[in-house]
N, C-alpha and C positions, 0 to 999 in steps of 0.2 A: 534403523533405530526404531525400536518398538515403543509406541506411545500408548499410554493407558488413558482411557477416558476418565476425565476428572483430574488429570494431572495439570497442575498450574502451568500457564503459558510461560512464565518466567523459568520454571523448573525445566521445561522442555528446551528453552533457549539456552540455559546454562549447560545442559547436557550436550546440546549440539556444539556449543563453543568449546567444551572440554574435548570433544572428539576431534575438532579441527586443530586445537592446540596439540593434542596427542600426536596427530599425523605430522605436524610441522616439526615437533620435537624429535620424533622418530627419524625423520629424514636427516636432520642435523646430526643426531647421535650416530646414525649409520655412516654418514660421511666422515665423521671424526674417527670412528673405529676402523673403517677401511683404509684411511690414510695412515693411521698408526700401524696397522697390520703390514702394509706395504713397506713402511719404514723399518719395522722389525725384521722383515724378511731380508731386506738389503743389508742390515746390520749383521744378521746371522750369517749371511753369505760372505761378509767381509768385502763387499763391493763399494769401495770408497767413492768412486765416481757417481754411482747411483745414490749413495747417501748424500753427497753434496747437492745433487739435483733435488732430492726429496725433502731435505731438511727445512728449507724456507717454507715450502708449501704445507708441510705437516704442522709447523709451528703456527702458521696462519690459520689453518683449519681449526686447530685447538682454540685459538683466540676467538674465532667465530662462534664455536660452541659455548665459550664463556659469555660472550656478548649477548648471545641469544637466550641465555639463562638455562641452557641444558647442562652445563658443567659448573660446578662451584669454582669460585676464583682460586682457591688453594689447590683444588684438584687439577685445574688447568695448568697452574704454575708447576705443580709436581710433575705432571706429564711432560711439560716442555723441558724442565730441568733434566729429567732422566733421559729423554730423547737426545738432547744436546750433548750430554755427558757421554752417552754410548756412541753417538755419531763421531764425536771428537776422538774417542779411543780408536775407532776404525780408521779414521783419516790419519791419525798419528802413526798407527801401525803400518799403513801403506808407505808413508814418507820415510819411516825409519829403516 
């Protein structure tokens, strides 16, 4: 972090806090995206067993993203709804 002489102490503190929040948000966002990517791969492969294993964890990680403030409530809800719908289609196709 480059500091400029004459910068107010509170401004430096606010900048430092924003960097810390950014790193925290980035890790949560990355975790959500990785989990969703793994779920999409399982759905694309039509692997119903893998989908059953990944679905609860994926929905949980999306909820964590919402609780941490990284995802908007409606965005999280939309992701969960679409994932559940696609997963159900794969599971139903296997059983049929």
